[in-house]
Structures are given as C-alpha cells and as structure tokens.
N, C-alpha and C positions, 0 to 999 in steps of 0.2 A: 439521564437524559445525553443523548450523543451531543459533537460540539457540531456544528452543518461546516465546510463552506466560510457560509454565511454569516454563522455565529464568529466567525477566526477575521478573516473579514474585519467586521463594526469592531474585534477588539480591536487589532492594530492601525487600526484605520485614529481608534480612538486616543491607545499610548500619541501618536506616532506622529499626531495631526494631516498625516497626510489621506487625503481626497478617497470615501471611499473606492471614485472608479477606478484609480492606478493600485490601490492595494489592491485591487479581485483583479487587476489585468499580469500581474503578480506573480497571484497564486495563480492562478491558473494556468500562465504560463511553467511553473514553478513544477505543479501538479503532470502538465502537459512536458516538458522535458523531459523527469519519471517514470513518468507512461516511458516515451518511444525510445528511454534508455535502457531497457528489460523490456523494450517489445526483440530490440536486437542482440537481450541476453551478457544483457552490461548489471555488473554491481556498482548501483550509492552506495556510497559510503557517507555520512553525513554523519564526524566527529562528535563525541559525546549523545548524539541518539541514539546511532543506529545501521544499521545495512538491510539496505533490501538486498534480494536475489531471486533466479525463474532458480527452480531446479525441472528433469526432468522426471513425473510421474509412468513409473513400467509398467507396461500390459500387464492386469488380472484379471483372473476372473469374478466375476459375479454375479450375486442369484438374485431373482425376481421376487419380490417378498406378497405377490400376489403370488403369484404358480408357483414357488417358491425352481420352476426353472436356474439355470446358468447359463449366463451369457456374461459374451467376450465385454470384459472394458479399456479402450484402447487409449495408450500410454497418450497425457501429455503434459504441458510447459501450467506450476504454477507461480504464485508468484511468496514466498515466505519472508517473515521480517525479523532483526535480531535484535534487540533495543541494546544499543548500548554503556559502558558502567555509572553511569551519570546517571543514564535511565533506571536502570535496574536499583542504581544506590538509594536515586529519590521517590517511586512507588515504592520499596516494605515497611 
C-alpha cells in the first residue's frame, strides 16, 4: 500500500501536535519548491535521504509494438533519485 500525501500529513500532525491544515500547507509548499527547482534544472540534495536530479534522455529509435514500424522518440528530461547512505542502510 502506498503512503499518500494525506497519510503523511496525518502522521506528522499526530506526532507533532501541529494542525493538519498547517502541516498540509508546509508539505505542499515543500513539494512545490522541489518541483520548481527540478524544472529549473537544479539538483535537490536532502542530506541522509537522497538526491533528486534532472537528466536529459537522448533521442532514439523506437518501435510501434502493433505495427513493428520504427518511430523516432524525441529527447526528454526525466527525474532520477539516488538514495542517500542512511536510506540505503535502513532499507536493507
């Protein structure tokens, strides 16, 4: 089962005593800042958690699975995540 933003807000509000409305505002603002920085091509480094980066995928030749016809796949930007040392150790 996936952890949703609502689950995260409820957990933080319960553990800290801060209202759900305030926690939701902070979580949403944090996520918006991460997205904006990634859109700007910046790297997000959260110590002991991990690093988010934007990578450029090269153009390539793909194949339509129905027809088998070759089609060009344009270049695109993708977000990659590399977990930090503590996360890698905790998840083992």
